[in-house]
N, C-alpha and C positions, 0 to 999 in steps of 0.2 A: 420756235429755240429755246428762250429764258425760261417758257414754263416746263419743259423740257427739262432742262436744266435743275432746274427748281426740284421736280419730281424723283429724279435722280436721286439726290442726296438724301432721301426720303428712305432709302433701302441699303439696309449696312449689311455685307454677307459677313456672317459670323455662326456659330453653332451653337443650338440653340441649346439653353431657353432665350437667347438674343440680347443680353446683357451688355447694352453699348457704358463703355466706359466715359467719365467727366474729363477727361485728356483731349484735347486737339492733337492732330497730328503734329503742328508746327511748337505748341508748349511741351509734346514729349521728346521730342527733336533738340531742345534747348535743354531740358531737362537732364537729357540721358548726355549733351555735351557738356553742361556743367562740372554733370557727376565727376567726366575723366577731368577735368583741369589741376585739381591737385597734384594727379599723377603728371602732367604736361610740366607742373611747376620745381616737382623731385625731380626733373628727369634733366632739366636745364639744369638745377643748380650740381646733377652730376656728372654733366657732360659738356655743360659750356652754352653761351647765348647760339650756337652751331644749328642746339633741338629746337628751339622756337622759328631758326628760319626754316630749317626744313618744313615746318609744319604747317608755317605759315604759306610756302610755295604748294604745299601739297591742297590745302585748301583751297588755295584762288584758282587753283589748275581746275579741281573737282567742277565748282561754283563756277569758274568760266565757262569748261565744257558743256555743265549744262545750261547753261546759259545760249551758247552759241547752234548746242545742237535743237533746243527748243524754238529756237529762233527761225533755223531753218526748214526743220520741217511744218512751222506753222502753225507750233503751240502756245499755250501761254507761258508765259516765263514764268516759272514757280522756283526761283532757287528762295525767294524768302519764306519757305515751308520750313527751311533747316536743316534737312535730309542731305544736301551735298555738303556743306557745313562738314556734315557730324561722318559722311562717308570719306573724305577728306582726311579730319582730325583723324581715324581709326586706320585710316593707311599708313598714314605718316606712322603710326605707335607700330606701328608691322615693320616698321624699315630701323636700321643699325645706324645710330648716331650718328657714324664715321659716313654714310652714305653721300655718293654727288649730288649736287641741289637737283639736278636735271631726273635727276632717277622719281620723286612722289611728283612730278611734274607728267611725268609720261605713264604713272599708274596709277595717278587718280584718274585721269584724261581715259585709260583703258577702263575703270572701273564705269565711270559713268557714264562713258558712250557704247561699249560693249555688253556691261551686265546691267545694267540700266537704261536709260533711255532706248535703245533699238528693243527694248522690251516692253515699252508704254510707258516707261516713268515710274514714278511710287506707287508701290500699290501693286506692279504685275513682272519686277524681276525676279525669276526664282532660283534666284542665289544671293548671297551676300555679296552688294561690289565693293564694300571695301576687300576683301578676303580674294575676290575675283583677281583684284588689282594686284593682290599682292602674289597670287599663284602666276600670275603673267610675270611677272618681275625676276622672281624665281627661275621659274623657266625660259628664259629672257637673258638674264644676267646670274647667275646662278654663285659666282663668285664676289661680287659687290654684295648681294641680300647676305651672304654667308662669311666673309672675311671682310668688313669694315666697322668692325668692333672699336671701342672706348673706354678706356679704363675708364671708372668711376673716381671723382676726386675720394679721398683719404680711403683708396681700395682698389681691389685687381680686379683681372676681367673673372677671374675663378670663383672670387670668393676664398681662394687657399694664395696667404702671404707663400711670393717664390714661385708661380706658377700663372704666367701673364698672357699668354698663347691663347687660351681655350677659352669658351664659354661653361659654364657648369656643366648644362648637357651634352657638350661635345665632350668633354671630359669624362662624363660619365660613360659615353658610348665607348671610345677608344683610349682609356688610362692607360694604354699600356704604351703609349706617342710621347707620354710623358713621363712617365718615371713609373717607381713599383705599381703597380697596377694596386694594391693591398693597405697599401699603406694612403695612397689617392681615394679611394673609394672609401677607407676609413673619416678621410680628412674630411669630405662630401658629407659623408653623414655626420660629424663633428655637431654640436649643437655654437659655435662659434659658424658656421658654413651654413647651417638653419636659420640663424639667425642673420644674418647678411644677405642672406635671398628673402625672408619678411619682411625686413625694411627698404631692400634694394640695393647696398650696398655691393656692386659687384656688375657686372658687364651683361648686353643685354639689347635688346630691340626699345626703340626711343619709350612706348609706355608700356611697358610689360616688368620692371624692374622691381619697382614696388609694390610686393605685395600686398599693406598696409592702407596706402592709397584706394588702390583700387577695391580693396576690401570696403574702405571706408565708402566710397560712391557708389559699387554695385548694392551696398544696403541700403543706402537711402535708396536708391530704385525699387527696392522690396518695400520696405514703407511707404513710399508713397503709391505704389502697384505700378508702375511703370511695365515694370515686366516680372513675367513668371515663376514664384520658386520652384515651379513643379520640373524645368527645365534644368536650373543652376544645381538644384537638388540629386536631379538626375543623374543630371552631368557628373559633376564633381563625387557624389557616392558610388556612382559605377567605377569611375578611375580610382578611389581610393581603396575599392574592395579590391579591384584587380591587382593594382597593386601591391597590398598586400599578399596574394594570394600567389601571385603569378612569378616567376623565379625575374627575380632581378637584382643587380647588386645598391641601387640605389633604396632609401627609405620612404616610404609613404608620405613623411611628412616633407621631405628633400623633391619628391615627382610632384606632388602639391603645389609647391610656391614656388619652383624655377619654371621656366616658361612663358606662355602666355597661355598657361592653363584662367589664371583665375581675369582675366584681359579675356579672354572666349567664351568662359561660361555666363559670367556677367554681361558684357556688353555688344557680343556675338553669337552666339549663339539664341538667344531671346530677341532676336530683330521678328520684329510683328509678322515682317510681310514672307519671309523666309523660314518661320518655323510654323510648326499643327497648329492651327485652332483647335482643334479639340482636347478637354484633358487628362483624356488618356496618351493623347500622340505628344504629348507634350513631356509628359514620362518617356516612352519610349522615344522620341527624339536626344529626349536629353542623356537619356543611358545610351545609345546606339553612340553617340559622341564621345561618352567615355572609354567605350570600347574601341571603338577603334582609334581614339588619343594612346593608349596605352598600348595597343597593335605595334602602332606605329613607331613609339617612342622603343620597345622592346626589341623588333624582328624588322624596323623597318632602313633603308638607306638614309633616312635622316633622324639625329639626335630628336626635332620636334613633331608631334603630328597635331596639332588644335586647329587650324588653317585646313587642312585637309578633311579633317574629320568633321567637319561645321558644312563646309564645304557640299561632299556625299550626301550627307543627314538633308539640306537642301533638298538635292536632285529627289530624295525618297520622299520630301512632306507631301505631296498630293496622295500618296499610295497611304502612307501612313493617315491620310485624316481620310481616306474611301473607307480603311480597315477600323478605324478607332472612332467611325462616325455614332453619336450619340440617339439616341431613341430623344424623339419629341418630347415640345413639352406634355406634359398632359395625357400622353398616347399609353393607350391600353393593349397589351397581346390577345387576339380574339382564344377562345378557348378552341380546343383540338390545333392549335394552329401549330405550323414546323419551326423549329427553330431555324 
C-alpha cells in the first residue's frame, strides 16, 4: 500500500508542458495567509479587537470541522497543511465586523464540511469553500450579513461625512434613500472618498476595507508566483473596462476600490483548485468574473457581486479547461488534418 501511495505522488495533473511549482501546498497556504495578515491588523485598528475574536472563531471552527470530519470518515487528519486556516480566515474577511460570534463558526463549518470535505477534501472541491460559506450565511441570515456594520475609527460608514447608515456600494445603489442623489453621487466620486476607499477609512467587511494592504499582499503573491497574473488582470481589467463603458453613476476608481473586488481578485478567484489550469482558461475565468461582478453591481438586487461571480465561474471551470485545452508539448499537426 505504501508503494502505491509513493507511485501516486509521482503523477501531477496539470496542463502541458507540465511545469511543476517549487512551492508545496502547505507552504503556499501559509504564504497566502501571511499576505492577508496586514489587512487583518489594520481592520482590528479600525473596528477594535472584536475583529480578531471573530477571525479566531472562524479559523478554529474551520480547523475543528476539518479534523472532526476527517476522523469520522477514517481519513488522515491534514489540518497542518494550512488550507483550513486559510478558509477560516477568508470566511471571516467576508463578514461584517459587528456580526454575532456564532456566525463565523457556522459559516466556516459549512464551508469545510459541505464545500470541501464531502467532495473529497483539498484538491477535489469544485467551488471556493470560503465563498460557499459566505453564500450560505447570506441566504440564511441576510440581515446579519448586510446590516451589522461598524463605523471605522475617525471615519464614517459611507466614507462621507454626515451619512452613517450605509456602506459606499449600498449608498451608490440607492442614493435617494439618504438625501439628494446628485449630491451624494458627486461626493462618492470625490477625491476624498476615493482616498478613504483606498486606505480603508470606511465601513465594510472585516477584510475588504483597505485596498492598500490587500494590494501589498496580492502583489507579493504575484512576485512569488503563488497566484497567476492572468486571472487578476483579466478580472480587474474587464471589470474596469465595463465600469467605464456601461452607464453607472460611480467612477471607475470608485468601483475598483469599493467592496470586495481587490480581495476577490487576488485572494479568492486565484484559488488553485477551483480556477482553470490552462493559461487561456485563466484569462477566460478572470474576464468572466469581471463581467458578472459589474452586471450584479449595476442591475442585481445586491450592491456587491464578487462572491457570486467567482462561485459561478468556479462551476464553469471544468468546461473552460476542456474548451481551452492546450496542445501537447511538442505535438505537430498532421498535414491535411481537419481543424
